[in-house]
C-alpha positions as CSV (number, residue, x, y, z in Angstrom):
1,M,-0.2,0.0,0.0
2,L,1.3,3.7,-0.5
3,V,-0.1,6.4,1.0
4,V,0.4,9.9,-1.1
5,M,0.2,12.7,1.0
6,R,-1.1,16.3,-0.3
7,H,1.3,19.0,-1.6
8,G,2.8,20.8,1.0
9,A,2.1,18.5,3.8
10,T,3.4,19.2,7.1
11,V,6.7,17.0,8.6
12,A,3.9,16.5,11.4
13,E,1.2,15.0,9.2
14,I,3.7,13.0,7.3
15,D,4.7,11.6,11.1
16,R,1.4,11.0,12.0
17,V,1.1,8.6,9.0
18,V,4.0,6.8,9.9
19,R,2.9,6.4,13.4
20,T,-0.3,5.4,12.7
21,I,1.5,2.6,10.6
22,E,3.6,1.3,12.9
23,E,0.5,1.4,15.1
24,M,-1.3,-0.7,13.3
25,G,1.6,-3.6,13.0
26,Y,3.1,-2.8,9.7
27,E,6.2,-1.2,8.6
28,A,6.3,2.5,7.1
29,R,8.8,3.9,4.9
30,P,8.5,7.6,3.9
31,M,9.9,8.6,0.1
32,P,10.2,12.1,0.0
33,G,9.5,13.3,-3.6
34,A,10.4,16.5,-5.3
35,Q,6.6,17.9,-5.1
36,R,5.2,15.7,-2.3
37,T,5.8,13.1,-0.2
38,A,4.8,9.0,0.0
39,V,4.9,6.6,2.9
40,G,5.0,3.0,2.0
41,L,3.3,0.0,3.9
42,V,4.9,-2.8,4.2
43,G,3.9,-6.2,5.2
44,N,0.3,-5.9,4.0
45,D,-1.2,-9.1,4.7
46,G,-4.5,-8.1,3.5
47,R,-6.3,-6.8,6.5
48,V,-5.4,-3.1,6.3
49,D,-8.0,-0.9,7.2
50,A,-7.4,1.8,4.8
51,S,-10.3,3.8,5.8
52,R,-8.2,4.9,9.0
53,I,-5.3,6.3,7.0
54,E,-7.5,8.1,4.4
55,A,-8.7,9.7,7.5
56,L,-5.6,11.6,8.8
57,A,-4.6,14.9,7.8
58,G,-2.6,15.6,4.8
59,V,-3.3,12.6,3.0
60,A,-4.1,12.7,-0.5
61,Q,-4.8,9.3,-1.8
62,V,-4.2,5.8,-0.7
63,I,-2.8,3.4,-3.5
64,H,-3.7,-0.7,-3.1
65,V,-0.4,-1.9,-4.9
66,T,-1.6,-5.3,-3.6
67,Q,-5.2,-6.6,-4.5
68,P,-7.2,-6.3,-1.1
69,Y,-8.3,-9.9,-1.1
70,K,-5.2,-12.4,-0.1
71,Q,-6.0,-15.7,0.2
72,V,-8.3,-16.2,-3.1
73,S,-5.3,-14.6,-5.2
74,R,-2.8,-16.6,-7.4
75,E,0.0,-14.8,-5.5
76,W,-1.1,-16.7,-2.3
77,R,-1.5,-19.9,-4.1
78,P,0.0,-20.2,-8.0
79,E,-1.6,-23.8,-8.3
80,N,-5.7,-24.2,-9.4
81,T,-7.7,-25.5,-6.5
82,I,-9.8,-28.5,-7.1
83,V,-12.8,-28.5,-5.4
84,T,-14.2,-31.9,-4.4
85,I,-18.0,-32.1,-4.4
86,A,-18.2,-35.8,-3.9
87,P,-16.1,-38.5,-4.2
88,G,-15.2,-38.2,-8.3
89,V,-17.2,-35.1,-8.8
90,T,-14.6,-32.0,-8.8
91,V,-14.4,-28.9,-10.1
92,G,-11.4,-26.9,-11.1
93,G,-9.7,-29.8,-12.6
94,P,-8.7,-30.4,-16.3
95,D,-12.6,-31.4,-17.4
96,V,-15.6,-29.9,-17.0
97,T,-18.5,-30.0,-15.0
98,I,-21.9,-29.9,-15.3
99,I,-24.4,-29.0,-12.9
100,A,-28.2,-29.4,-13.6
101,G,-31.8,-29.7,-12.1
102,P,-34.9,-27.5,-11.4
103,C,-34.7,-24.2,-10.1
104,S,-36.9,-25.4,-6.9
105,V,-37.7,-29.1,-5.6
106,E,-41.9,-28.5,-6.0
107,S,-42.7,-32.3,-5.4
108,E,-40.8,-35.9,-5.0
109,E,-42.0,-36.7,-8.8
110,Q,-40.4,-33.8,-10.3
111,I,-37.5,-33.7,-8.5
112,I,-36.8,-37.7,-9.2
113,A,-37.8,-37.0,-12.9
114,A,-35.5,-34.1,-13.1
115,A,-32.3,-36.2,-11.3
116,R,-32.7,-39.0,-13.6
117,A,-32.9,-37.2,-16.6
118,V,-30.3,-35.2,-15.9
119,R,-27.9,-38.0,-14.7
120,A,-29.0,-40.2,-18.1
121,A,-27.4,-36.7,-20.0
122,G,-24.1,-36.4,-18.2
123,A,-24.7,-33.9,-15.5
124,A,-22.5,-34.8,-12.0
125,A,-24.5,-33.1,-10.0
126,L,-28.3,-32.2,-9.1
127,R,-29.1,-28.7,-8.3
128,G,-32.7,-27.6,-6.8
129,G,-33.9,-25.2,-4.3
130,A,-35.5,-26.1,-1.0
131,F,-35.3,-22.5,0.1
132,K,-35.8,-19.7,-2.7
133,P,-35.4,-16.0,-2.2
134,R,-37.7,-14.8,-4.8
135,S,-38.2,-10.6,-5.6
136,S,-41.9,-11.0,-4.7
137,P,-43.1,-12.1,-1.7
138,Y,-46.1,-13.9,-2.9
139,S,-43.9,-16.1,-5.1
140,F,-43.2,-19.6,-4.6
141,Q,-40.8,-19.8,-1.8
142,G,-40.0,-23.6,-1.9
143,L,-40.4,-26.5,0.3
144,G,-38.3,-26.1,2.9
145,R,-37.0,-29.0,5.0
146,R,-39.7,-31.3,3.0
147,G,-37.3,-30.0,-0.3
148,L,-34.2,-30.9,1.6
149,E,-35.7,-34.1,2.5
150,L,-36.3,-34.9,-1.2
151,L,-33.5,-33.9,-2.5
152,A,-31.6,-36.1,-0.2
153,L,-34.3,-38.7,-1.7
154,A,-33.2,-38.1,-5.3
155,R,-29.2,-38.2,-4.4
156,R,-30.4,-42.0,-2.9
157,E,-32.1,-42.8,-6.2
158,T,-29.5,-41.7,-8.9
159,G,-26.3,-41.4,-6.8
160,L,-26.1,-37.2,-7.6
161,P,-24.3,-35.4,-5.2
162,I,-26.4,-32.0,-4.1
163,V,-26.2,-28.5,-4.8
164,T,-29.1,-26.7,-2.8
165,E,-29.0,-22.9,-1.8
166,A,-28.6,-21.7,2.0
167,M,-30.7,-18.5,2.7
168,D,-29.7,-17.3,6.2
169,E,-27.5,-18.5,9.1
170,Q,-30.5,-20.8,10.6
171,G,-31.3,-22.3,7.2
172,A,-26.9,-22.8,6.4
173,N,-26.8,-25.6,9.3
174,L,-30.3,-27.3,7.9
175,V,-28.7,-27.5,4.6
176,A,-25.5,-28.8,5.7
177,E,-26.9,-31.6,7.0
178,V,-28.5,-32.9,3.2
179,A,-26.1,-30.4,0.6
180,D,-23.0,-31.7,-0.9
181,C,-22.3,-28.3,-1.9
182,I,-23.9,-25.3,-0.5
183,Q,-25.1,-22.4,-2.4
184,I,-24.6,-18.9,-1.7
185,G,-27.0,-16.8,-4.2
186,A,-26.4,-13.6,-5.9
187,R,-28.6,-11.7,-3.6
188,N,-26.7,-12.9,-0.6
189,M,-23.0,-12.6,-2.5
190,Q,-22.2,-9.8,0.5
191,N,-24.1,-11.5,3.5
192,Y,-21.0,-11.7,5.4
193,S,-21.9,-13.0,8.4
194,L,-23.6,-16.1,6.4
195,L,-20.3,-16.2,4.7
196,R,-18.5,-17.2,7.8
197,V,-21.0,-19.3,8.9
198,V,-20.7,-21.7,5.9
199,G,-16.6,-21.1,5.6
200,R,-17.0,-23.0,9.5
201,L,-19.5,-25.8,8.0
202,G,-16.5,-27.7,6.2
203,K,-18.7,-28.4,3.0
204,P,-17.8,-27.0,-0.6
205,V,-19.5,-23.5,-1.2
206,L,-20.9,-22.4,-4.4
207,L,-20.8,-18.6,-4.4
208,K,-22.9,-16.7,-7.3
209,R,-22.1,-13.4,-8.2
210,G,-24.2,-10.5,-6.8
211,M,-26.6,-8.9,-9.7
212,A,-24.4,-5.8,-9.5
213,A,-20.9,-7.1,-8.3
214,T,-17.3,-6.4,-9.7
215,V,-15.5,-8.9,-9.8
216,N,-13.2,-7.8,-7.5
217,D,-16.4,-7.7,-5.3
218,L,-16.9,-11.5,-5.6
219,L,-13.5,-12.3,-4.8
220,L,-13.6,-10.3,-1.8
221,S,-16.9,-12.3,-0.8
222,A,-15.1,-15.4,-1.3
223,E,-11.8,-14.3,0.9
224,Y,-14.3,-14.4,3.7
225,V,-15.0,-17.8,3.5
226,L,-11.7,-18.9,3.0
227,A,-10.5,-16.7,5.9
228,E,-12.7,-19.0,8.1
229,G,-10.2,-22.0,6.9
230,N,-12.7,-23.0,4.0
231,D,-11.0,-23.5,0.5
232,Q,-13.4,-25.5,-1.2
233,V,-15.3,-22.4,-3.1
234,I,-16.5,-22.5,-6.3
235,L,-17.3,-19.0,-8.1
236,C,-20.2,-18.6,-10.0
237,E,-21.0,-15.9,-12.6
238,R,-24.6,-15.8,-13.2
239,G,-25.2,-12.4,-15.0
240,V,-25.1,-8.8,-13.7
241,R,-28.2,-5.7,-14.1
242,S,-27.7,-3.8,-17.1
243,F,-29.3,-1.2,-19.2
244,D,-30.4,-3.5,-21.7
245,P,-34.4,-5.1,-21.5
246,A,-33.4,-7.4,-24.2
247,V,-32.2,-10.1,-21.7
248,R,-32.7,-10.1,-18.2
249,N,-29.3,-10.1,-17.4
250,M,-25.5,-9.1,-19.1
251,F,-24.1,-12.3,-19.2
252,D,-20.4,-11.5,-18.7
253,L,-18.0,-14.1,-19.8
254,T,-15.2,-12.1,-19.3
255,A,-15.3,-13.1,-15.9
256,V,-14.3,-16.3,-16.7
257,P,-10.6,-15.6,-17.8
258,I,-10.4,-12.4,-15.8
259,V,-11.3,-14.7,-12.5
260,H,-8.8,-17.6,-13.9
261,N,-5.9,-15.0,-13.8
262,L,-6.8,-13.1,-10.6
263,S,-7.6,-16.1,-8.6
264,H,-6.8,-19.9,-7.6
265,L,-10.5,-20.9,-7.5
266,P,-12.4,-22.6,-10.1
267,I,-15.6,-20.7,-11.8
268,I,-18.6,-21.9,-13.4
269,A,-21.0,-20.3,-15.7
270,D,-25.0,-20.5,-14.6
271,P,-26.2,-19.3,-18.4
272,S,-30.0,-20.0,-16.9
273,H,-30.0,-17.1,-14.7
274,G,-27.4,-15.0,-17.1
275,T,-30.2,-14.7,-19.7
276,G,-33.2,-15.7,-18.5
277,L,-34.5,-17.1,-21.8
278,R,-34.6,-20.7,-22.5
279,D,-33.2,-20.3,-26.4
280,K,-30.2,-18.1,-25.4
281,V,-29.4,-21.0,-22.7
282,T,-27.7,-23.5,-24.9
283,P,-25.5,-20.7,-27.0
284,M,-24.6,-19.1,-23.9
285,A,-23.3,-22.5,-22.0
286,R,-21.3,-23.5,-25.3
287,A,-19.6,-20.0,-25.1
288,A,-19.1,-20.5,-21.5
289,V,-17.5,-23.6,-22.1
290,A,-15.3,-22.3,-25.0
291,A,-14.2,-19.1,-22.7
292,G,-12.8,-21.5,-20.3
293,A,-15.0,-22.1,-17.2
294,D,-14.7,-24.9,-15.0
295,G,-18.5,-26.2,-15.2
296,I,-21.9,-25.0,-16.2
297,L,-24.7,-24.6,-13.9
298,V,-28.0,-25.3,-15.9
299,E,-31.9,-25.3,-14.9
300,V,-33.7,-28.2,-16.3
301,H,-37.2,-28.9,-16.0
302,P,-39.1,-32.3,-16.5
303,H,-42.0,-30.1,-17.7
304,P,-40.9,-26.5,-18.3
305,D,-44.4,-25.1,-19.1
306,R,-45.5,-26.0,-15.2
307,A,-42.4,-25.1,-13.4
308,L,-43.3,-23.1,-10.1
309,S,-40.2,-20.9,-10.6
310,D,-37.9,-19.7,-13.9
311,G,-39.6,-21.9,-16.4
312,A,-38.9,-19.4,-18.9
313,Q,-35.4,-20.1,-18.6
314,S,-35.5,-23.8,-18.1
315,L,-34.8,-26.7,-20.6
316,D,-36.4,-29.8,-20.8
317,P,-34.7,-32.8,-20.4
318,S,-34.3,-33.9,-24.5
319,Q,-33.0,-30.0,-24.6
320,F,-30.7,-30.3,-22.1
321,A,-29.2,-33.6,-23.0
322,E,-28.4,-32.0,-26.5
323,L,-26.5,-29.2,-24.9
324,V,-24.7,-31.8,-23.4
325,S,-23.6,-33.5,-26.5
326,E,-22.7,-30.0,-27.8
327,I,-20.3,-29.2,-25.2
328,R,-18.2,-32.1,-25.7
329,P,-16.8,-31.4,-28.1
330,I,-16.2,-27.8,-27.5
331,A,-14.5,-28.9,-24.5
332,A,-12.3,-31.3,-26.6
333,A,-11.4,-28.8,-28.3
334,I,-9.8,-26.8,-25.7
335,G,-8.2,-30.0,-24.1
336,R,-10.6,-30.7,-21.8
337,G,-13.3,-33.5,-21.1
338,V,-16.3,-33.8,-19.1
339,V,-16.2,-35.1,-15.5
340,H,-18.8,-38.5,-15.8
341,L,-20.4,-39.4,-12.2
342,P,-19.1,-43.2,-11.6
343,P,-21.5,-45.2,-10.8
344,R,-23.4,-44.8,-7.7
345,V,-20.5,-42.4,-6.8
346,A,-22.6,-40.9,-3.3
347,G,-24.3,-43.9,-2.3
348,I,-25.9,-41.9,0.8
349,P,-29.1,-42.8,2.1
350,A,-31.4,-40.5,2.5
351,V,-31.0,-38.0,5.3
352,A,-34.0,-36.7,7.7
353,V,-33.8,-33.3,8.6
354,G,-34.6,-32.2,11.8
């Protein structure tokens, strides 16, 4: 970190900056210049509260030489992190991982049918919401505990590991009883208390980018999870709000190579939420794989026209099977394969949620 002093800053003001840096436990190195003085902060461990320095008299600007996040950065860990969702199902390795299923769990028949269909087509994990944060309080909010029980049943029936969302701190502990991977949705990306809780639960975390969040914001949120001792974090690009009403969101695929450059964490893409339109999901899923995404997260419903949430962006089983067949040669063209679920990989009995 570099603290640039104002032109004409007094010796007393410079000394005060030096003392403050030293009080914070770091080394200060004044660097007098022809026009103004700068003070270097040495030993920044990513926990420096810059606002404390910015408020001091005589300070013109604080320049972050290193990124504000630390443990998620390539500087901290040069090699890629591979997140294990279940035995044989990883994200971040040489192969692309496909996670698919309905937006929300609606019934036993629906979730079992969806799980069987996505597994048959090539998905390695099942997504489905037991708790659903919706923009309208009158929309379907999910089945709650019963939804978790049905997800556990779907895992027992198909062997697919489960990815499902936790909405709050209390619900996170409930979700952790069933989920193989805990999803943090876009609306909760900056719910820092929730991030700390899931960081301590010992389960892989799928962290979605907020609807108006920068890549830097996303990485800082991931830092909260890693700071609790959990490095099993999967980032997810799911589109950000824009001024263009033609699609639900702007699907920002530039985030994929940017994250790969800045962080060792894997990043997957969600073309369903990224576009909000069924006919755009397949082409954008293909583009995500071509861009280097470590996986895709796709909404698939046995009968999209009857879905209680996000039916307009959900694929039916035949459309999903076609998508998977199109992804395989794209992955192969860039030297990757597609993760295959080993037979009965999970083999975990249904869990009674209580």
